[in-house]
C-alpha positions in Angstrom: 0.0 0.0 0.0 2.8 2.4 0.9 4.4 1.8 -2.5 1.1 2.7 -4.3 0.8 5.8 -2.2 4.3 6.9 -2.9 3.6 6.6 -6.6 0.4 8.7 -6.1 -2.0 5.8 -6.8 -4.4 6.1 -3.9 -7.1 4.0 -5.8 -4.7 1.0 -6.1 -3.9 1.3 -2.3 -7.6 1.3 -1.4 -8.2 -1.7 -3.8 -5.4 -3.6 -2.1 -7.0 -2.8 1.3 -10.3 -4.2 0.1 -8.6 -7.4 -0.9 -6.9 -7.5 2.5 -10.3 -7.4 4.2 -11.6 -10.2 2.0 -8.6 -12.4 2.7 -8.7 -11.8 6.5 -12.4 -12.1 6.9 -13.3 -14.7 9.5 -9.7 -15.0 10.8 -8.9 -14.3 14.4 -6.7 -11.2 14.4 -5.3 -9.1 17.3 -8.0 -7.2 19.2 -5.9 -4.9 21.3 -5.6 -1.5 19.8 -2.2 -1.0 21.5 -0.9 -4.5 20.5 1.4 -3.0 18.0 2.8 -0.2 20.1 6.1 -0.7 21.8 6.1 -0.8 25.6 5.0 2.5 27.0 4.2 4.1 23.6 0.8 5.4 24.6 -0.9 8.7 24.1 -0.5 11.3 26.9 -4.2 11.9 27.0 -4.8 8.2 27.6 -2.1 8.2 30.2 -3.7 11.0 32.1 -6.9 9.1 32.6 -5.7 5.5 32.7 -7.3 4.5 29.4 -4.1 3.4 27.8 -5.1 -0.3 28.0 -8.6 0.1 26.7 -9.3 -2.5 24.0 -11.9 -2.4 21.3 -13.8 -5.5 20.2 -13.7 -4.4 16.5 -10.0 -3.6 16.3 -8.4 -6.1 14.1 -6.1 -4.3 11.7 -2.5 -3.3 12.1 -2.2 0.5 12.8 0.2 0.8 9.7 -2.6 -0.6 7.5 -5.2 1.7 8.9 -2.8 4.7 8.6 -2.2 3.8 5.0 -5.9 3.7 4.3 -6.4 7.1 6.0 -3.5 8.5 3.9 -5.2 7.2 0.7 -8.5 8.9 1.7 -6.6 12.1 2.5 -5.2 12.0 -1.0 -8.8 11.8 -2.3 -9.8 14.5 0.1 -12.5 12.3 1.7 -12.6 12.5 5.5 -16.0 10.8 5.6 -14.5 7.7 4.0 -11.6 7.8 6.3 -14.0 8.0 9.3 -16.1 5.0 8.0 -12.9 3.0 7.8 -11.6 4.0 11.2 -14.9 3.3 12.9 -14.8 -0.2 11.4 -11.4 -0.7 13.0 -10.8 2.0 15.7 -7.1 1.2 16.2 -5.1 3.8 18.1 -2.2 5.0 15.9 0.9 5.8 18.0 2.5 9.1 17.3 5.9 7.6 16.7 4.5 5.2 14.1 2.7 8.0 12.3 5.8 10.2 12.2 7.9 7.3 10.8 5.3 6.5 8.1 4.8 10.2 7.0 8.6 10.8 7.0 8.8 8.8 3.7 6.5 11.4 2.0 7.7 14.8 1.0 4.4 16.6 0.3 4.1 18.6 3.6 0.6 19.9 2.9 -0.6 16.3 2.5 1.2 14.9 5.5 -0.3 17.8 7.6 -3.7 16.9 6.3 -3.1 13.2 7.3 -2.0 14.4 10.8 -5.2 16.4 11.1 -7.3 13.4 9.9 -5.7 11.2 12.6 -6.3 13.7 15.3 -10.0 13.9 14.4 -10.3 10.2 14.1 -8.8 9.6 17.5 -11.4 12.0 18.9 -14.1 10.0 17.0 -12.9 6.9 18.8 -14.0 8.5 22.1 -17.2 9.9 20.8 -18.1 6.5 19.4 -17.7 5.0 22.9 -19.6 7.3 25.2 -18.3 5.7 28.4 -14.8 6.4 27.3 -15.6 10.0 26.6 -17.3 10.4 30.0 -14.4 8.8 31.8 -11.9 11.1 30.0 -13.9 14.2 30.8 -14.5 13.3 34.4 -10.8 12.5 34.9 -9.8 15.9 33.5 -12.3 17.6 35.8 -11.1 15.7 38.8 -7.5 16.6 38.1 -8.6 20.3 37.6 -6.9 20.2 34.2 -9.0 23.0 32.7 -6.6 23.7 29.8 -6.9 20.2 28.3 -10.6 20.0 29.2 -11.2 23.1 27.2 -9.1 21.9 24.3 -11.0 18.6 24.2 -14.4 20.5 24.3 -13.3 22.9 21.5 -12.3 19.9 19.3 -15.7 18.4 19.8 -17.5 21.6 19.0 -15.4 21.9 15.8 -16.4 18.4 15.0 -20.1 19.4 15.3 -20.1 22.8 13.7 -16.7 23.3 12.0 -16.1 23.5 8.3 -16.2 19.7 7.9 -18.6 18.4 10.6 -18.6 14.7 11.4 -20.1 14.6 14.9 -23.9 14.9 15.7 -24.9 17.0 18.7 -27.3 14.3 19.8 -28.2 10.7 18.7 -31.4 12.1 17.0 -29.1 14.1 14.7 -27.1 11.2 13.4 -26.7 11.1 9.6 -24.5 9.3 7.1 -22.2 12.3 7.2 -22.3 12.5 11.0 -22.3 8.8 12.0 -21.4 9.4 15.7 -23.0 11.6 18.3 -22.5 13.1 21.7 -24.7 11.4 24.3 -26.5 13.4 26.9 -24.2 11.9 29.6 -21.2 13.4 27.7 -22.7 16.9 27.8 -23.5 16.4 31.5 -19.9 15.2 32.2 -18.4 18.3 30.6 -20.8 20.6 32.5 -19.8 19.1 35.9 -16.1 19.1 34.9 -16.1 22.8 33.9 -17.7 23.7 37.2 -15.3 21.6 39.2 -12.5 23.6 37.5 -14.4 26.8 38.4 -14.7 27.6 34.7 -18.0 29.3 34.7 -17.4 30.9 31.3 -17.0 27.5 29.7 -20.0 26.1 31.5 -22.1 29.0 30.2 -20.6 28.4 26.7 -21.6 24.8 26.9 -25.2 25.7 27.8 -25.4 28.1 24.9 -24.0 25.5 22.6 -26.7 23.0 23.7 -29.3 25.6 22.9 -27.6 26.4 19.6 -27.6 22.7 18.6 -31.2 22.2 19.8 -30.1 19.8 22.5 -32.7 20.1 25.2 -31.3 19.6 28.7 -33.1 16.9 30.6 -32.8 15.9 34.2 -29.4 14.3 33.5 -27.9 17.6 32.5 -29.7 19.6 35.2 -28.5 17.1 37.8 -24.9 17.5 36.5 -25.3 21.3 36.9 -26.4 20.8 40.5 -23.4 18.5 41.2 -21.2 21.2 39.7 -22.5 23.8 42.1 -22.0 21.3 44.9 -18.3 21.0 43.9 -18.0 24.8 44.1 -19.8 25.0 47.4 -22.4 27.3 45.9 -25.8 26.6 47.4 -27.4 29.8 46.1 -26.5 28.9 42.5 -27.8 25.4 43.0 -31.2 26.7 44.2 -31.4 29.1 41.2 -30.6 26.2 38.9 -33.3 24.1 40.6 -35.9 26.8 40.1 -34.9 27.3 36.4 -35.2 23.5 35.9 -38.8 23.6 37.2 -39.7 26.7 35.2 -38.9 25.0 31.9 -41.0 22.0 32.8 -38.3 19.5 33.7 -39.4 17.2 36.5 -36.7 16.4 39.1 -35.7 12.8 39.7 -34.4 11.2 42.9 -30.9 11.9 41.6 -31.8 15.6 41.2 -33.1 15.7 44.7 -30.0 14.0 45.9 -27.8 16.6 44.2 -29.6 19.6 45.6 -29.9 18.1 49.1 -26.2 17.2 49.2 -25.3 20.7 48.1 -27.3 22.3 50.9 -26.0 19.9 53.5 -22.4 20.5 52.4 -23.0 24.3 52.5 -24.1 23.9 56.2 -27.8 24.7 55.3 -29.4 21.6 56.9 -32.8 23.3 57.4 -33.1 24.0 53.6 -31.8 20.5 52.8 -34.5 19.0 55.0 -37.2 21.0 53.2 -36.1 19.5 49.9 -36.1 16.1 51.5 -39.7 16.7 52.6 -40.6 17.7 49.1 -39.1 14.5 47.8 -41.2 12.5 50.2 -44.3 14.4 49.0 -43.5 13.4 45.5 -43.2 9.8 46.6 -46.7 10.0 48.2 -48.0 11.4 44.9 -46.8 8.5 42.8 -43.1 9.2 42.1 -41.4 5.8 41.5 -37.6 6.0 41.6 -35.4 2.9 41.4 -34.3 1.3 44.6 -30.7 2.2 43.9 -31.6 5.9 43.4 -33.8 6.0 46.5 -31.2 4.5 48.7 -28.5 6.8 47.3 -30.7 9.8 48.3 -31.5 8.4 51.8 -27.9 7.7 52.5 -27.1 11.3 51.4 -29.6 12.6 53.9 -28.3 10.4 56.7 -24.7 11.6 55.9 -25.8 15.2 55.7 -27.7 15.1 59.0 -24.7 13.6 60.8 -22.3 16.1 59.2 -24.5 18.9 60.6 -24.6 17.3 64.1 -28.3 16.3 63.8 -27.6 12.8 65.0 -31.1 12.2 66.5 -32.8 12.9 63.1 -30.3 10.7 61.3 -30.9 7.8 63.7 -34.7 8.3 63.4 -34.5 8.2 59.6 -32.3 5.0 59.7 -34.9 3.4 62.0 -37.8 4.4 59.8 -36.0 2.8 56.8 -35.4 -0.4 58.8 -39.1 -0.6 59.7 -40.9 0.8 56.5 -38.3 0.5 53.8 -36.5 0.8 51.6 -34.3 -1.4 53.7 -30.9 0.3 54.4 -27.8 -1.2 52.9 -24.4 -1.6 54.5 -23.5 1.9 53.2 -26.3 3.3 55.3 -24.9 1.7 58.5 -21.2 2.4 57.6 -22.2 6.1 57.3 -23.4 6.1 60.9 -20.5 4.0 62.1 -18.0 6.3 60.6 -19.6 9.4 62.2 -19.6 7.9 65.7 -16.3 6.1 65.2 -14.5 9.3 64.6 -15.8 10.5 68.0 -14.9 7.3 69.8 -18.5 6.7 70.7 -18.2 3.0 71.0 -21.6 2.4 72.7 -23.3 3.8 69.6 -21.1 1.7 67.4 -22.0 -1.5 69.3 -25.7 -0.6 68.9 -25.3 -0.1 65.1 -23.5 -3.5 64.9 -26.5 -5.1 66.5 -28.7 -3.4 63.9 -26.5 -4.8 61.1 -26.8 -8.3 62.5 -30.6 -8.0 63.1 -31.1 -6.9 59.5 -29.2 -9.9 58.2 -26.4 -7.9 56.7 -22.7 -8.6 56.8 -20.1 -5.9 57.3 -17.6 -5.1 54.6 -14.0 -3.9 54.6 -15.1 -0.3 55.4 -17.2 -1.5 58.3 -14.3 -3.3 60.0 -11.8 -0.7 59.3 -14.1 1.9 60.8 -14.5 -0.2 63.9 -10.7 -0.6 64.1 -10.2 3.2 64.0 -12.8 3.6 66.7 -11.2 1.1 69.0 -7.8 2.8 68.5 -9.4 6.1 69.4 -10.6 4.9 72.8 -7.1 3.4 73.4 -7.8 -0.3 73.0 -4.4 -2.0 72.7 -6.1 -5.2 71.4 -7.9 -3.4 68.6 -6.7 -5.5 65.7 -7.4 -8.8 67.5 -10.9 -7.5 68.5 -11.7 -6.6 64.9 -10.4 -10.0 63.6 -12.5 -11.7 66.2 -15.6 -9.8 65.1 -15.0 -10.8 61.5 -14.8 -14.4 62.5 -18.1 -14.1 64.4 -19.7 -13.0 61.1 -18.2 -16.0 59.4 -15.8 -13.8 57.4 -12.4 -15.4 57.0 -9.9 -12.6 56.4 -7.9 -13.3 53.2 -5.1 -11.4 51.6 -7.5 -9.0 49.8 -9.4 -8.2 53.0 -6.3 -7.7 55.1 -4.8 -5.5 52.3 -8.0 -3.3 52.0 -8.2 -2.7 55.8 -4.5 -1.9 55.9 -4.9 0.6 53.1 -7.9 2.2 54.8 -6.1 2.6 58.0 -2.9 4.0 56.6 -4.7 6.4 54.3 -6.2 8.0 57.4 -2.8 9.7 57.7 -2.6 9.3 61.5 0.2 7.7 63.5 -2.4 5.5 65.2 -3.7 4.3 61.9 -0.2 3.6 60.7 0.6 1.5 63.8 -2.6 -0.5 63.3 -1.8 -1.1 59.7 1.7 -2.3 60.5 0.3 -4.6 63.2 -2.0 -6.1 60.7 0.9 -6.5 58.2 2.9 -8.4 60.8 0.0 -10.7 61.5 -0.2 -11.4 57.7 3.6 -12.0 57.6 3.3 -14.5 60.5 0.4 -16.4 58.9 1.3 -18.7 56.0 -2.3 -18.7 54.8 -2.4 -14.9 54.2 1.1 -13.9 53.2 1.3 -10.3 51.9 1.8 -9.9 48.2 3.0 -7.2 45.8 -0.3 -5.3 46.1 -0.2 -5.2 49.9 3.4 -3.9 50.0 3.0 -1.4 47.2 -0.2 0.0 48.8 1.6 0.6 52.1 4.7 2.1 50.5 2.5 4.5 48.4 0.6 5.6 51.5 3.8 6.1 53.4 5.1 8.4 50.7 1.8 10.2 50.1 1.5 11.6 53.6 3.6 14.0 55.6 3.8 12.0 58.8 4.1 13.6 62.3 6.5 10.8 63.4 8.9 10.8 60.5 11.3 8.4 62.2 8.5 5.8 62.7 7.3 6.2 59.1 10.9 5.5 57.9 11.0 2.4 60.1 7.8 1.2 58.5 9.2 1.8 55.1 12.3 -0.2 55.9 10.2 -3.0 57.3 8.2 -3.2 54.1 11.3 -3.2 51.9 12.8 -6.0 54.0 9.6 -8.0 53.8 9.5 -7.6 50.0 13.2 -8.7 49.8 12.5 -11.7 52.0 9.6 -12.8 49.7 11.6 -12.0 46.5 9.0 -9.3 45.5 10.7 -6.9 43.1 9.6 -3.4 42.2 8.4 -3.4 38.6 7.5 -0.7 36.1 3.9 -0.4 37.3 4.8 -0.3 41.0 7.5 2.4 40.3 4.8 4.5 38.7 2.5 4.2 41.7 5.3 5.1 44.1 6.6 8.0 42.1 3.1 9.5 41.7 2.5 9.1 45.5 5.8 10.7 46.3 5.1 13.7 44.1 1.7 14.2 45.8 3.5 14.7 49.1 4.2 18.5 49.5 7.1 17.9 51.9 10.6 18.1 50.5 11.1 14.4 51.2 8.3 13.7 48.6 10.4 15.2 45.8 13.6 13.5 47.0 11.9 10.1 47.1 10.4 10.5 43.7 13.8 11.2 42.1 15.3 8.4 44.1 12.8 5.9 42.6 13.5 7.3 39.1 17.2 6.9 39.6 16.6 3.4 40.8 14.7 2.6 37.6 17.6 3.9 35.5 20.1 1.9 37.6 18.1 -1.3 37.3 17.4 -0.7 33.6 13.6 -0.8 34.1 11.9 0.4 30.9 11.2 4.1 31.1 8.5 5.1 28.6 6.3 8.1 27.9 3.9 7.0 30.7 6.9 7.2 33.2 7.9 10.6 31.9 4.3 11.8 32.0 3.9 10.9 35.7 7.2 12.6 36.6 6.8 15.8 34.6 3.2 16.3 35.5 4.1 16.0 39.2 7.1 18.3 38.9 5.1 21.0 37.1 2.5 20.8 39.9 5.2 21.3 42.5 7.0 24.0 40.4 10.2 21.9 40.9 11.8 23.5 37.9 15.4 22.7 38.5 14.6 18.9 38.8 12.2 19.1 35.9 15.0 20.7 33.7 17.3 17.8 34.6 14.8 15.2 33.8 13.8 16.9 30.5 17.5 16.7 29.5 17.6 13.0 30.4 14.4 12.4 28.4 15.3 14.3 25.3 18.7 12.6 25.2 17.0 9.2 24.9 14.0 9.9 22.7 12.1 12.3 20.3 9.4 14.0 22.3 5.9 14.7 20.8 2.3 15.1 21.7 1.4 15.6 25.3 5.0 15.2 26.5 6.1 17.9 24.1 3.5 20.2 25.6 4.8 19.5 29.1 8.4 20.2 28.1 7.2 23.6 26.8 5.5 24.3 30.1 8.7 23.5 32.0 10.8 25.7 29.7 8.3 28.5 30.0 7.9 27.9 33.8 4.1 27.6 33.4 2.5 25.7 36.3 -1.0 24.2 36.4 -3.0 27.2 37.6 -5.7 25.1 39.2 -3.2 23.1 41.2 -1.6 26.2 42.7 -4.8 28.1 43.7 -5.3 31.9 43.6 -1.6 32.8 43.7 -1.1 31.5 40.2 -3.3 34.3 38.9 -1.5 37.2 40.5 
């Protein structure tokens, strides 16, 4: 195909591709869209949201083949045909592969067009799989990465209303020329993400775009708007949005009520929250029929909100009402109450709640037992871990490696010296029991938590780290590429100077042990260094990286940030703007 393309015969290349499909029909070909990329050669956008290992059931063509077909369609100036081919086999085309392929062609205007086609087709891959698009949007919002979030949104709008539209604004608008569409959940995810990043202007632009494209906001979008106001802590804005929703004839669902009630409770307006809860109950009496899952989600939100605002009696009364009249509370309901009273060391109440759990035929989960362990530690019980293990056995729960590991992680993530001591005591019990020996996941989780927090007793934390490393050595558990990534990221999240030192130490250890360092490693390192504004270290690592590889895509953008000394504004807070 490449030979035909170099001779300018795009039709022959496409004919050859057709024959390729006929020959390969029915054969089992690779299904992993990254199967042909070298280790670590993944897109920076995928790395940021942990989508780099997503596979697609229809992917069965080598990226080189798909790229050659895209090139042929670019020669014929037919993006719709390229899109149809790509949607048939949505294989991710690595940047390095595309650069190598295009380097053999000398028509720069054509190669630029192909690069633009590939960029739009990669976006189409996300749009064609709405859960992927929602995950990507949500992750960018959670990371407060407003710049890349806006870039993604602008690309979508260009795909809807640009000079060569190929995306429909809603499923109802799908045509042969626009075979893929943004789902309502995608619009909602962008709205919440913009508000999480405090980008009101972009949220307003999105709303105007929905009106412009005749996409009528339903309760899903309105609920996303309410969740966004909750993230910003703006109860007044949430109530205005609620009234606007009603004024345009959109009926609230249980999830809408949950969103407005959570916003008001979190804003320390419990009286207003209770009024909305009463309104929800009126709707139920008048025939509203939410799903059990949505109802329980709302009730658990109310219980949590009442406890958070020190209205324990009302929370307990609601829990009892649910136990008697339904919907029956789940383990999350009871864990919410346990956590509240556990933090206060109110063990009499905890004992009573445990009785309710048993009476209702429920079994505690990892969160239940970890909460009880924290409560026992708070009241000074030196036998706390033994007591919790005994309680688990009474409920016929035999602690296995996964259960031990989860409780240890929950304890250590609390960030207290007491929690750390309890976690290490549990680890020692695992190490002494041949039936539940700690594994790579156990040790990595502990190390990551040790590095993530700035401990009051630094000496004890270092002792714990040494104990973990010795335990790993004894069991011949080696740090690998994936665990190094977890640990480096955790170190860089620790604002203390030791966090930076430990991250660099792990990087140097990777180099010394010749562990593969790919774009994903560099992404984690540089993203964390930019967030810390550790420019001197970042310069040093950029020099290491550029000496070993050609930088492109997201990493190239990060290198530019480092050289320009541009930190992530949303990570730094108000001081970045002045």
